[in-house]
C-alpha positions as CSV (number, residue, x, y, z in Angstrom):
1,M,56.1,-23.5,79.8
2,P,59.9,-23.3,80.6
3,I,59.1,-25.8,83.5
4,S,57.3,-28.7,82.0
5,I,60.0,-28.6,79.4
6,T,62.9,-28.5,81.1
7,V,61.3,-31.2,83.6
8,G,60.2,-33.2,79.9
9,A,63.7,-33.1,78.4
10,I,65.7,-34.0,81.6
11,F,63.2,-36.7,82.7
12,Y,62.5,-37.9,79.0
13,K,62.2,-41.7,79.8
14,F,59.4,-41.2,82.4
15,F,57.5,-39.0,80.2
16,A,58.0,-40.8,76.9
17,S,56.8,-43.6,78.7
18,L,53.5,-41.9,79.4
19,A,52.9,-40.9,75.6
20,F,49.8,-42.7,75.6
21,F,48.2,-40.3,77.4
22,T,48.7,-37.2,75.6
23,P,45.2,-38.0,72.7
24,Y,43.5,-37.9,76.3
25,L,44.8,-35.0,77.8
26,I,43.9,-33.2,74.5
27,F,40.4,-34.1,74.3
28,V,40.0,-33.5,78.0
29,M,41.5,-30.0,77.3
30,L,39.6,-29.7,73.5
31,F,36.4,-30.5,75.9
32,L,36.9,-28.2,78.3
33,T,37.3,-25.6,76.1
34,Y,34.0,-26.5,74.2
35,C,31.9,-26.3,77.6
36,T,32.4,-22.5,77.9
37,L,31.5,-22.2,74.1
38,R,27.9,-20.5,73.1
39,L,27.1,-21.9,69.7
40,D,24.5,-19.1,69.5
41,Q,27.4,-16.5,70.1
42,M,29.6,-18.0,67.2
43,R,29.4,-15.3,64.1
44,L,31.9,-16.5,61.1
45,S,33.1,-14.5,58.5
46,R,35.0,-14.1,55.4
47,L,38.2,-13.1,57.6
48,H,37.8,-16.6,58.8
49,L,37.4,-18.3,55.3
50,W,40.8,-16.1,54.5
51,L,42.4,-17.8,57.5
52,I,41.0,-21.2,56.8
53,L,42.0,-21.8,53.6
54,I,45.7,-20.0,54.6
55,Q,45.8,-22.7,56.9
56,V,44.9,-25.9,54.6
57,F,46.1,-24.4,50.9
58,G,49.3,-22.7,52.5
59,S,50.5,-26.1,54.4
60,L,50.4,-27.9,51.1
61,A,52.1,-24.8,49.7
62,V,55.0,-25.0,52.0
63,F,55.5,-28.5,51.8
64,L,55.6,-29.0,48.1
65,V,58.5,-26.1,48.2
66,L,60.4,-27.7,50.7
67,S,60.3,-31.5,50.0
68,P,62.5,-31.3,47.1
69,I,65.0,-30.0,49.9
70,N,64.5,-31.9,52.7
71,V,61.1,-34.0,53.6
72,T,61.8,-33.7,57.1
73,L,62.2,-30.3,57.0
74,A,58.8,-30.1,55.1
75,Q,57.4,-32.3,57.3
76,G,58.2,-30.3,60.4
77,A,57.0,-26.7,57.9
78,M,54.0,-28.2,57.0
79,I,52.4,-29.3,60.6
80,C,53.6,-25.8,62.1
81,V,51.2,-24.2,59.0
82,L,48.5,-26.4,59.4
83,A,47.8,-27.2,63.2
84,P,44.7,-25.4,64.5
85,T,44.1,-22.5,66.5
86,G,45.7,-22.9,70.2
87,T,43.2,-23.4,72.7
88,A,44.6,-20.4,74.7
89,A,44.4,-18.1,72.2
90,P,41.2,-16.0,72.9
91,V,42.9,-15.3,76.7
92,I,45.9,-13.7,75.1
93,T,43.1,-11.6,72.2
94,G,41.5,-10.9,74.9
95,M,44.9,-9.7,76.7
96,L,45.7,-7.6,73.2
97,K,42.3,-5.9,73.5
98,G,41.0,-7.9,70.5
99,N,37.8,-9.5,69.4
100,I,37.4,-12.7,71.4
101,G,34.3,-14.0,70.1
102,S,35.5,-13.4,66.5
103,L,39.0,-15.5,67.5
104,T,36.8,-18.0,69.2
105,S,34.8,-19.1,66.1
106,Y,37.2,-19.2,64.3
107,S,39.2,-21.7,66.9
108,L,36.4,-23.6,66.6
109,V,36.0,-23.6,62.2
110,S,39.6,-24.1,62.5
111,N,40.1,-27.5,64.7
112,M,37.2,-29.1,62.8
113,V,38.3,-28.1,59.0
114,V,41.6,-29.8,60.5
115,A,39.6,-33.0,61.8
116,L,38.6,-33.3,58.0
117,A,41.9,-32.2,55.8
118,A,44.5,-33.6,58.1
119,P,43.5,-37.1,57.2
120,V,44.2,-36.6,53.5
121,I,46.7,-34.5,54.2
122,F,48.6,-37.3,56.2
123,A,47.5,-40.0,53.9
124,L,49.3,-38.3,51.1
125,V,52.5,-36.8,52.4
126,G,52.9,-38.7,56.0
127,S,54.2,-42.3,57.3
128,Y,50.8,-44.2,56.0
129,Q,52.1,-43.5,52.5
130,S,52.9,-47.5,52.0
131,L,49.4,-47.9,52.4
132,P,46.2,-47.5,50.1
133,F,45.2,-44.0,50.1
134,F,41.7,-45.0,51.3
135,E,43.1,-47.6,53.8
136,S,45.5,-44.8,55.3
137,F,43.2,-42.2,55.4
138,L,40.7,-44.1,57.3
139,A,43.2,-45.5,59.9
140,I,44.0,-42.1,60.1
141,S,40.2,-40.0,60.4
142,Q,39.8,-42.5,63.3
143,R,41.3,-41.0,65.6
144,V,42.2,-37.7,64.2
145,F,38.3,-36.5,63.6
146,V,37.4,-38.5,66.9
147,L,39.5,-36.6,68.9
148,L,38.9,-33.1,67.5
149,F,35.2,-33.9,66.7
150,L,34.0,-35.8,70.1
151,P,35.1,-33.3,72.6
152,F,32.6,-30.9,70.7
153,A,29.8,-33.0,70.2
154,L,29.6,-34.0,73.8
155,A,29.9,-30.3,74.7
156,M,27.1,-29.6,72.6
157,V,24.5,-32.0,73.5
158,L,24.9,-31.6,77.4
159,Q,24.7,-27.9,76.5
160,K,21.5,-28.5,75.1
161,F,20.1,-31.6,77.6
162,V,22.1,-30.1,80.7
163,P,23.2,-27.1,80.9
164,A,23.2,-26.8,84.7
165,I,26.1,-29.5,84.6
166,T,27.9,-28.1,81.4
167,M,28.5,-25.2,82.8
168,K,29.3,-26.5,86.3
169,I,32.1,-28.4,84.0
170,A,33.2,-24.6,81.9
171,S,33.6,-23.7,85.6
172,F,37.0,-26.2,85.9
173,S,38.3,-24.8,82.5
174,G,41.5,-23.0,84.3
175,L,42.3,-26.9,85.1
176,S,43.1,-26.9,81.0
177,F,46.2,-24.8,82.1
178,Y,47.6,-27.9,84.0
179,F,47.0,-30.8,81.5
180,W,48.3,-28.3,78.7
181,S,51.9,-28.4,81.2
182,L,51.3,-32.3,81.5
183,A,50.9,-33.1,77.8
184,L,53.9,-30.4,77.3
185,G,56.2,-32.1,79.0
186,I,54.7,-35.6,77.7
187,V,55.8,-34.7,74.0
188,T,58.9,-32.7,75.6
189,G,60.4,-36.1,76.2
190,R,59.3,-37.8,73.6
191,T,60.5,-35.5,71.3
192,V,63.7,-36.2,73.4
193,V,63.8,-39.8,72.7
194,F,63.4,-39.5,69.1
195,I,66.2,-37.7,68.7
196,L,68.4,-39.7,70.6
197,Q,67.6,-43.0,68.9
198,Q,67.8,-40.7,65.4
199,K,71.3,-41.3,65.2
200,G,72.0,-41.1,61.4
201,T,69.8,-38.5,61.6
202,S,72.0,-35.0,60.5
203,H,72.0,-32.6,63.9
204,F,72.3,-29.9,61.0
205,V,68.3,-31.0,59.4
206,E,67.2,-30.8,63.3
207,I,68.3,-27.0,63.8
208,M,66.9,-26.3,60.7
209,V,63.6,-27.8,61.3
210,A,63.6,-25.6,65.0
211,V,64.7,-22.3,62.9
212,L,62.1,-22.8,60.1
213,A,59.6,-23.1,62.7
214,L,60.8,-19.4,63.9
215,V,60.3,-18.1,60.4
216,V,56.7,-19.9,59.6
217,C,55.8,-18.8,62.4
218,V,56.3,-14.8,62.3
219,A,55.5,-14.7,58.3
220,Q,51.5,-16.8,60.1
221,F,51.1,-14.0,63.0
222,L,52.3,-10.8,60.4
223,I,49.9,-12.2,57.5
224,G,47.4,-13.1,60.0
225,R,47.4,-9.7,61.2
226,G,47.4,-8.3,57.5
227,V,44.2,-9.9,56.7
228,G,42.9,-9.2,59.6
229,K,43.6,-5.6,59.2
230,H,41.7,-5.7,55.9
231,Y,38.5,-6.7,58.3
232,N,39.0,-4.3,61.1
233,D,40.3,-7.2,63.2
234,T,44.1,-7.3,63.6
235,V,44.8,-9.1,66.9
236,A,42.3,-11.9,66.2
237,G,43.5,-12.6,62.6
238,G,46.8,-12.7,63.8
239,Q,46.3,-14.7,66.7
240,G,43.9,-17.1,64.5
241,L,46.6,-17.9,62.1
242,G,50.0,-17.1,64.3
243,Q,48.9,-19.2,67.8
244,K,48.6,-22.8,67.8
245,N,47.8,-25.9,69.4
246,T,51.2,-26.6,69.6
247,I,50.5,-29.9,71.7
248,L,48.0,-31.7,68.9
249,A,50.8,-30.8,66.3
250,I,53.4,-32.5,68.5
251,W,51.5,-35.1,68.7
252,M,50.3,-36.0,65.2
253,A,54.1,-35.3,64.0
254,Q,55.5,-38.0,66.1
255,V,52.2,-40.7,64.8
256,Y,51.3,-39.2,61.1
257,L,55.0,-38.1,60.1
258,N,59.0,-38.3,60.6
259,P,59.3,-38.2,64.4
260,I,62.4,-35.2,64.0
261,A,59.4,-33.4,62.0
262,S,57.8,-32.5,65.7
263,I,60.9,-30.4,66.7
264,G,59.3,-27.7,64.5
265,P,55.9,-27.5,66.8
266,G,58.8,-28.1,69.6
267,A,60.8,-25.2,68.4
268,Y,57.3,-23.2,68.2
269,V,55.7,-23.3,71.4
270,L,58.7,-21.4,72.2
271,W,58.7,-19.2,69.4
272,Q,54.8,-17.8,69.7
273,N,55.0,-17.3,73.5
274,I,58.2,-15.3,72.4
275,I,55.7,-12.9,69.9
276,N,52.7,-13.0,72.6
277,S,54.9,-11.9,75.2
278,Y,56.3,-8.9,73.2
279,Q,52.7,-8.3,72.0
280,V,51.2,-8.5,75.3
281,W,54.0,-5.8,76.8
282,L,53.5,-3.2,74.1
283,V,50.2,-3.1,75.1
284,R,50.4,-2.9,79.1
285,K,53.2,-0.3,77.9
286,S,50.8,1.8,75.7
287,I,48.3,2.2,78.8
């Protein structure tokens, strides 16, 4: 992660020129992840319902509270809440001795709900507000819904009709890490370009977006663990709500919101990895 961010920041012009690759990288990462899923092992619970309600309505609440202060700040915080669970969350959940099956189920639900909710939310608060609502909704849906739903649909079709090929593809799921690293470098480079281009933007706002991302990150881990504790699923609750698909969040912010808002999920990458590293250290220390 630090290497990808550093290289992307140093060679920002080159990586920014590769920005058109980002949705394809996200598609491939999700597809590889979904090829490892078994629908017959998916179990939904009340915990998942509470988490998805917090994720969707919490993002709207954050925006409504902060938008009177600063719209960019509000968008940066909102996208950090709305973003679906990260593809690496099941791995971290396993390291923390949590319920991997529960987290995997929520990860799928989280992505599908965001595919439906994001076009509506972005049409209301994003850069497409100048268009009629239905027109902006369709424009956003074409990209977001296809990007999030199609990998799942394709993986399930292959699993149904050619399971052997699906298993073979799933054996390469480790490649997601390298695609993720490349995507992180690209979105970092693009973020740096946006920051340099926004000469009239206060650096104070940019710093506050990053700081607010820390507050949102800590809050989501704590709230998720608190809700999960009531269902004897503390770790999955914390990871489901706290660990985000930041690559997707950065891309969505850069495309549909004020690009400066992408600093929020960009900083969130750092904050969530620090928190997860600390949690893993505590678990290993207790062994």
